Each structure stands twice: as structure tokens, then as C-alpha cells.
N, C-alpha and C positions, 0 to 999 in steps of 0.2 A: 812468363809464359812466352812461347815462341808459336807464331802462326805462319804456317807456309802456305801460300796461295799458288797451286798448280794449275797450269792451262795449257792449251795447244796453241802454238804460234803466237805472233806478235798481234797487236791491235791493228785493225783495218782503217779506222778513222782517226783522225788527229784528236778530235774532241773526246774520244775514248781514252786515249793515254793521259790527255790533260785531265780529265775528271779522276781517272783511276789514281794518278800520281798525287792529286790533292788530297784524296782519303788516305791513300798509303801515307803520305807525310804526316797527316793527323794522327793516324794510327800508331805511329811510332813513339807517342807519347804515352801509350798504354801497354804495348807489347813489343817484342822483337818481331818484326815483319820481314819474311823472305818471300819473293816472288820468284817461281820457277817456270820459265816459258819453254816448253818442250817443243821440239822440232815438229813442224806441220808435216804430217805424212800424207801421202796420196795413194789410193789404191783402186782397183776395178770394181770392187763391189763395196757394199756397206759392211759386209761381214768381214771381208779382209781388211778393211780400215779399222774396225773395231779391235781386230786381233792385232793389229800392228800398234795401235794406241794403247792396248792392254798391256803389252811388253813395256812401254814407256812408263805406265802408270803403276805397275807391278811393284817396283822397289819402294813407291811412295805409301802404298797400303800395307806393306810388310815391314816397314821402318820401325816399327815400335811407338810411333806416334799414334794419337787417336785421329783416325782418318774419316773424312766426311766427304761424301760425294753427292755434288749437286745433281739431282735426278728428277724428273719430272713425277715419279711416283713417290718421292721422298715426303718427310713430314713438312709441313707448312707451320711457320711460326709468325706471331705478331712481333714487333719490335721488342716489346717487353718480354714475351716468351723467349725470344732469341737471347737476349740478355740474361735471362735466368738459366739457360742451357749453358752459356759461357760461364757464369757464375759456378754452377755446379761442377763443370770441368775444373774451373780454379780450385774449388773446395776439395775436389778429389786428388788435388796435387798433379795435374796433368800437366806435364812440362811442354809438349809440343802437339799443336793441331795441324793436321794437313787437310786442307779444303781443296777439292779437285773438281775442276770444270771439264766435262768430257767433251769429246769431238762432236761433230755435226749429227752423228747417228748415235750418240749416248755411248753408254758403257757396255762393254762386253760383259757378261753375267759374273765371271769369275772375280772382277774387280768389284761388282756390288757386293758380292758374297762376303769378301774380305774386309770391306769398309766396316767401320763401327757404326756408321750413321748414314742415312740418306735425307738429303734437305732439298726441298723444293722452294725456289724463290717466288714462283707463282704458278697457276694453273695455265697462264697464258704461255704461248710459244715465243721465247725471246731470242733476239740475236746474241751470238757469243760476246759481242763487244758490249751490250746493254748488260749482260749478266755480270761482267767484270765491275761495271760501274755500281750495279745494285749491290753486288756482294761486298765491296770495299765500304760503300756508304752505310750498310746496315751493320756491318761490323764496328765502323766507327761510332754510329748511334748506339749501338749495344753497350759500348764502354762509356759513352756519356750518361747512358741511363745508370749503369753500375756505379758511376762516381758522382751521380746526381749533379749533373751539369745541365747548362741551359739549352743545349742543342736540341734535346726532345720535347722538353716542356719548358719553353720560355717563360 
């Protein structure tokens, strides 16, 4: 299985890159991982910014992979629930998963409509750097759960 993580811009904090890289390295034991850092775009309004970002995201929600948008109104999972969702996609022979973190103003509705699923990391408002860490850690945790490894249940 290939998992493509797509987000806008580079990490703003050194610790974010270090933590994300740690989990990305660990994830490579379970899946092929690709990180796509899209160019940070600026606009005069949130509407225009979402439109510009939508153009960047569009090819990833139409690519043929199973696309998941991280969205505050998406489904929340427990760690075990997330691992079951990943197992379900594996059992359906899903070859590629795109997981997309939107920009500061979220996604344009056209992107959310094209996505296969919406996932909420938390009901809390989180900085994008924190989302990257939580996303990669929870993916790693899910694979350790699926492989009955000690990380989740020591």
C-alpha cells in the first residue's frame, strides 16, 4: 500500500520536522510513504486562498487513489478504529491512499465533495504543524496495532 501525505508549505518549527520525520521513517516498514509539500499560496481573502489551494489539491483527489481530507467536520476515530479503517482499505485492495491537510481556512467545498472520506483528528483547533505530527504518529500507531506490536499495548 502507498500512502501519500499532502500538505501546504514546509514545517514552521524544527521540532515539527524532527517528529514528523521520526514517524515517517518508522512508517516505511509498513507502507510506501510519499510526502507532497505543496507551494504555500497567499491571497487577499479566505475565499480566494481556498480557491488557489483547491487547484493544487485537485489532482490528488482525482488521481484514482482513495482520498481522505483532514477536516474538522470529518469522522473522528479512536486509534483502534483508525487501524480498522486502514485494514478495511487493505482488504479492499486499495493500492494508494492520499491524506490531505488543507490550508489555514480549510478546503473549498469542491475538494471535500470529491474526497472519498473526511477525517477529523480532534474537535480542538490545531496548528498545521501539530496536525502533521499527530497524523504521522497515528498512522504509525495504526500499523503497529494491525501487526500486534508493542507500541500501542506494551
